[in-house]
N, C-alpha and C positions, 0 to 999 in steps of 0.2 A: 762129686768133685766140682762140677761146673757151678752148682749152687754155692758151695763154699767159696770158690773164687769170686763169684758175684758179690757175696756178702763182704769179702775183704775189700772190694772196691767201693762199695756204697757206705760202709760203716763210718768212714771219716766225715761224710757230709751229714750224718744223722745228728751230730753235735750242733744244735742250732746256734749256740753262742759263737761257733767258729765258721758258720756257713759262708760268710762273706770272704773269708780267707781261703776257702776250699779251691776255687778256680786257679789261683796262683800256685797253691800247693800241688795240684794235679799237673799243672804245666811244668813245674820244677821236677816232679817225679818222672814224667815222660822224658824230659831232657836228660835227666840223670841216667835213666834206663838206656837211652840211645848211646850215651857216652860210655856206660859200663860195657855194653855189647861191643863197642869199638875197641876197648882196651882189653877185652877178654876173647881173643881169637879162638874159634873152635868150640867155645863153651856154649851150652844151650841154656839161655836165660829166657824162660817161657813167661809170656804175659799172664797166662792162666794161673801160674804159680806165684805171681807177684803179690806182694802184701803191702800196699801203699801206707806209709806212715807220714802224713803230710803236715802234722801239727807239732812235730817234735823239735823243730829248729827254733830254739829259744835262747835268749841271752843268759838266762839263769835256769837252774833246775826247778821245775814246778813243785809246789808243796802245798798240802792242805794244812794250814797253820794250826787249826784246832787239834787235829789228830797227831801231827808231828810233835808239837810242844807238849801235849798232854802225855803222850807215850814216853817221851824222854823224861819228863818231870816225874811220872809215876815210877818208871824203872829205877831212877836214881833214888827215890824215896824207899823203894823196896830193898835195893842194894844196901842202903845206909842202915836199915833196920836189921837185915840179915836173918830173916826167919827161916826155920827149918822147912816150913811149907807155906805157900801163899795160895789163897783162894781168889780167883777172879770170877766176876759175874757178868758175862755177856759182852766184854770189851772186844776190841779189835783182835782178830786171831793172830796177826803178825806180832803184836805186842805180847800176847800170851806165849807164843812160841819162843820169841827171843828171851823172855823172862826165865825160861828154863836154864839159861846159862848162869843164872844167879841162884836159883833155888828150885825145889820141886813145886810144881804148879797143878792145882785142881781148877779146871775150867768148867763152869756151870753155864749152860745156855739152853734156852727153850728149843733151839734147833741143834741137836747133837753134832759135835765136831768129829767127823770120822777120819781121824789120822792116827798114826802111831809114831810117837816121838818120845825118846827117853826123857823121863822127868815130867811128863805131861799126862794128866789123868782127865780126860773129858767126861763130863757127867751131864746127863739130860736132866734139866730141872728148870723151875720158874723162879724168877726173882720175887714172886709173890708167895712162894712156898719152898723155901730153901731146905735142902736135905741135911741140915746141921742142927745140933742141939743149941739151946739158949747159951749165949756167952761162951762159945767153944772155939772161936777163930781168932788167932793173934794178928793175922795180916790179911787184909781184904782190899780188893779194888773193884770199882764198878764205874767205867768210864764211858760217857756219852751213851748211856743205856736208859736210865730211868725216865728220861723225857719222852720216850716212845710208849711206855707202858699204858695200856688201856685205850689206845687209838686204833687198834686193829691192824696195824701195819705188818706185824709178823704173825698174824693169826691168833693173837691174844684177844680175850674178851674185852668188849668196850666198857670202859670204866673212867668216869671223869676224875676220880681220885687215884688213878693208877700210879702216878708218880709218887704221891705221898705214901701210898701203901707199900710201894717198893722200898722207899726209904725206911719205913718202920720195920720191914722184914730184915733189911740189911743191919739196922741198928740192933735188932734182937740177937743176931748171931755173933756180934763182936764181943770178944772176951775182955775182962778187966785188964787194962794196960795195953790193949790191942790197938792197931792202927788201921784206919779206913781211908783209902784214897778214892775220892768221889769227884766226878765231873759231869757237867751238863751245860747246855746253853743258858746264858744269863743275859738279862737286860730288861726291857719293858715286858711286863707279864702278859702273856697271851698264849692261845693255842692255835697252832697251824695244822689243822686236821688234814690228813691223818699221818703227817710226818713226825711232828714233835711238839713239845711244849717249851716255853721259855719262861723262866722265873727270875725275879730280882734276886741278887745274891743273898740278901738277908732272909728272904723266904726259904731259900735252900738250906741255909744254916739252921733255921727254925724247924726244919723237918727232922732234925736229929737232937731232940731236947735232952737226951741222956748223955750225949757226947760233948766233948770240948773241942772247939775249933782252934787248932794251933797254927794253921797256915791257910791263907787264902792267896792264891796266885791266879793268873789268868792271861788270856789272849784277847786283846780288844778288837774293835771293829776293823781297825787298820791292819790286823795281823801281828801286832807287837806283843810279845810275851814278856811279862815281868813277874817276878816273885814278890811275895809279901805286899800285895796291894791292900787297900782298905775296901770293905764291902761296897762302900758308896761309889767307888771309882767306876764300876761297871753297871751301876743301877739303871742308867738311862741308855745303855747300849742297845743296838738293834739286834745283833746276834753275836755276842761275845762268848767266850768259853771260860767258865769258872772252874778252878781247880781247888778242891777243898781237902785238907788233911785233918782228920778228926782222930782223937784218942778217947778211950773210955777210962 
């Protein structure tokens, strides 16, 4: 228990980006703790059970623009299509879980998701070897996943062509008339080993030669989301998020 309490106190300063703000945050925490004890006569408020949250006083709600906008965008596209079943490959588990409010979901990931939720079927599998027949899926998403393949980050084999191979495998399983929602970082082409790859938007589109790109949307370097962008708009970005809707 003492070890847990210690971790609670030091965790806030492990965020290097917020290190300079930590002293003021701890001072505010201790002042609030003293005041809380004064206004709570007889209550035991133990310091060892305290859990300092010193970085949460912000003027606006914090948001990761890539993941927030892509999840909203994708969920809206799935809802508009209204499939009887949707297959997601490795995307954020929150998105996958919420999508069960729209339709039945099969979630394929190299690291099996061990949960029980009505309408959700977790399946252990690799984006390089999907457990589906050729052209068998009407509704598919793979969001912020393919850029990691082949870099060893998740225990996968090293492969310089991992992203392209993942795209080819996803293309293989999409049915005629089917919809694919795909996202990954876009901008100046480079590899940031072993985190992710970044590709120019036109390179991503070219990874799916059998499919038709019907929508390109995206989040730019400033965090601004806009639908129906041109591929060229984000070609020189540093780390934008490209949202691609394909159909076969």
